[in-house]
N, C-alpha and C positions, 0 to 999 in steps of 0.2 A: 547497341549497348553490350558490353561484355557480360557474360554469365559465369558465375563462379561455381565451384563444385558444391554439391549439396552439403557436405560436412563443413566446408568453409562458411557457407551462408548460415548454417545452423549454429556454429560456434559464435559468429558475429552477432547474430540475433540474441543468443543467450546472454552474451556479455552485456550488450546494450540494455536489454530489458532487465536482466537479473540484477545488475548493480543498481539500476535506477529504482526498481520496484522493491529491492531490499530495504532501502531507506524509507520508502513510503510504508512498508509493512511494519516498521518498528514503532509506529505511532499509536495504533489502536483504532477501533471503529465501533460504530453503533449498530452494525448489521445484526439481524436476528439469526443468521445462519450459524450453526454450531457443528462441531465435529460429530456430535451424536446424530445429526440428521443427514450426514454425508455417508455414502457407501464405503465399505472397506475394499481396497483394491489389492490385487496380487503383485508381489515382487517389485519390479522397477517402477510400476505405475503407482505404488502406494502413496507417495506424497501428493499426487495430482487428483485427490478425491473430489474436488469441486471444479475441475476444468470444464468450461462450457462447450463441450464438444458437439452438443445438439443445437447450438445457436445457428440461425440461418447463415450468418456470415462465415462461420466455420465450415458448415456443411457445403457451402457453395465454392469453397476454395478448390481449384481444379488440380493443383500440383504443378502447374507450369507458370502461369502469370501470378497465381496466388497460392501460397503454401501455408497450411495450418500447423500450429504448434501449441503446446501447453506450457505454462510457466507457473511455478510456485516459489515464493520467497518467505522464509520464516525468520523470526528474530526473537531472542530471549531478553535483550536489554538495549537501552538507548536513552536518550533524553532530548527534550525540546525546551528552548528558552523563548518565552514570549514577553517582550518588554522586561519587567523586573522579576518575572516568575519563571522558575525552572522546574519542570516535572520529569521524573524518571518514568520511562514508558514500560509497559508490561509485555507479556507474551503475545505475539501476533502471527497471523497466517494470511498471506496475500496470494490469491490465485486468479489468473486471467488466461484467456485464450489469445493467441496472436496470429494474425494473418499477415505473412510477409509478402510484400508485393515485389514484382520483378524489377521495378524501378528503384528498389532500395528502401522504400518507405514501409512502415508497418502500421497496422490497425489493431488497436487493443479492444478485446471483447470481454466484458465482465460477466460473471455468473449472474443468473437471475436473482439470487439471494444477496448479491453484493460481493465486491471483490475481496473485502477484508473481514476477517474474524479475529477479534483480539480481546484481551483482558483490559477493562478500564483502568486508568492510572489514577492514583490518589494525589491530590494537590497538597503539597507540604503546608502544614499549618491550618488546613481546612478553610472554612469561611472566615475565621478570625484572621488568617494570613492573607486572604484574598481581598478583604474590604475593610478591615479594622486595624487601627482606630480610624474614625472618620469625623470630619467637622460638620457633617449633616446630622441634625438632631434625631431624625427618624432612624438613621443608620446606627447612631450611637446606642439607641434603645435596643436595636436588634443585636448589636455586639454584646450587650450585657446578658443576653440569654444564651450565649453560645458555649457555656460551660458543659452543656449536654453534648456528649460526643456524637450522638446521632445527628443532632442539628448542625454540628460543626463540620462533620465529614463531607468532603466534596470530591467528586470524581470528574476526570476530564477524558473524553473519548473522541478520537479523530474520525471524521466521516468524509468520504468523497462527495463532492457536490458538482461534479462535471467530469467529462471525459478527459483523460490525459491527452496531451498534445506536444508539439515541438520536439519530436524524437530526433536525436543526433547519433547515428550509429558509430561514427568515429569517436565521439566522446565516450562511448561505452567501453572502449578498449584502452583509453588514455586516462589521465588524471587531471583534476582541476578544470574540467569542462562540464557545463550542465548537460545532462543526458536527456531529460524529459521534464515537462511542466505538469504539475499535479495540483489541481484546484481542490482545496479542502476547507472544512470548518471544524471547530472544536466545540463539543457539547459539554457544558458544565452542568452537573447534576447535584442537587441538594434540596431538601424539603422547602427551604426558604427561597431558593432561586426559581422554583417552578420547573416545568418541563420544556420550556422554550428558550433557555438561556444559552446563547452561542457566542463564540468569538469567530467572526467571519460568517458569511452567508452565501447562498447560491448566487446572489447578485454581486457580492463583494467578498470573494473567497480569499483565503491565504493561498498563495501559489508557490509551491515548493519546486525548486529546481536542483535536485540532488546531483552530486558529482563525486567521483572516486578520489579518495585520499591515497590509495595504494591499489595494487593489482590483486584481484582475487586468485586464489589457488584454483587450478583447472583440472577437472577429471572428466572421463568419458566412458560410458558403458553401452552395451548393445543387448537387445532383448527381443523376444518373440512378441507377437501382437497381444498375447494374454498376460504379459509382464514377466514371463520366465526368462531368466538370464540366458543369453545365447550369443556368442561372438558372431554368429552368422544370421542373427535375427534381423527382421525388417524394420525394427525401431531402434532409436538411439536416444541416449540421455546425457546431457551436459550438466556437470556440477561445478558451480562457482561459489567458493566459500571463503569467508574470513576477511574480506576487505572492509576497512573502516570507511565510512561515507559521511558527507557533511553538506549542509547548505547554510550559509549565513547571509544570503542576499534578499530573502523574502521580507515583505512588509506585513504587518498585522493590523487589521482594523479593530475598532472598539467592540466591546460586548454589547449585545442587544437582547431584548426579550427576557431580562432577568427579574424575577420576583413579581409580587402583586403590584407594588409601586414601581413599575418598570423603569421609569425615568430616573428615580433617585438611586435605585440599586445599580443600574447600569453606570451611573455617574460615579458611585462609590467604587465599584469594581475597576472601572477604567482608571480612576485616579490612583488607586493603590497599586495596581499592576503596571502602570505606565503605558496604557493603551489609549488611542492607537499608537503603534510603534513603527517607526520608519525602517527601511532596509538598512542593514548594518548593525541594528540593535538586537537582533534575534538570531537564533541558531538552532540547527537540528543536527544531532549526532547519532549515528548507529555504530555501536562498538563491534558488531559481528553480524554478518548476514549469510544465510545458507540458502542458496538459490539453485533451482534445478529447471531444466528445460527438456521437454520430450517432443520428438517429431519423427516422421517417416524418413528412413535412410534415403530412399530413392522415390520421391513423390512423382517424378516424371514417368515411372513405370505404371502408375495407376491413373493417369490423366484420363478423363476429367473428374475422377472420383476420389481424389486425395482426402478431402474433408470427410466424405462418407466412410472411407476406409479407416481413418483415424478414429472416428466415432465408434465404428464397429469394434475396433481393437480395444478401445477404452472400455466399452460395455462388456467385452469378453473377459476382462480382468476383474469384474465385480464379483466378490465372493458371496 
């Protein structure tokens, strides 16, 4: 099997993961990790403050058959349409480790705290917009109480419910081809909906397959192990920015677990929002993605310890 140069492989992996993960990052998540609990890193390492460099799969990467890398993708805006409801998404930050295999496949490793940190998004119209008016008498009674803004406000937060799969590296550098499959669910939160109201579930997730609508701008920099910029440094960083991304192929299951009278409120939410919703009736759009990938320039020179060296470098950059 032919082997490509390290920089070619790094750039390909960055494009593949960065564009795919950028879309996923635009959605939001319920993870408890926050920037306040993450370390501050020096220089070029700064965006990668949650990279799971100490995960066994990352540490075991030898630099020959398996190469470890860090990926971060951030987004400030986007939107998702589920059935009849469209939600504008908030600020998000997605970070993962990547083990690139010699056969061209990749394994994604999430941080222990979760891959995504994001601001919850507000659902337009709140609970009134989500399930009112309704022909169900009990729901009609609830609707009459929703003038209280606290009771009406509802937030939607995206959560990962399974490992990503179906990577296509070729799709990462092209347009209109699915890059990766991402199983997720959406947590709807409101005092009347309770704490277990979800669209999608672990057993029946929404599966997003993002694709590029355009090509991202490409940049590359080099740095020392501790993050200090240096053209002769042992580390490199790829920057992929600005590409719009979309998926309109995913199906959306109905809401479950909503409210004290679960059956009736599920029914009202699904009826008003048009759920379940078949493929072609839903869409995801990311207006702008800022994606970065960091890895060793020459992992072959530190075989079989590439994963350990990457981790040592990352820790040396912690302020």
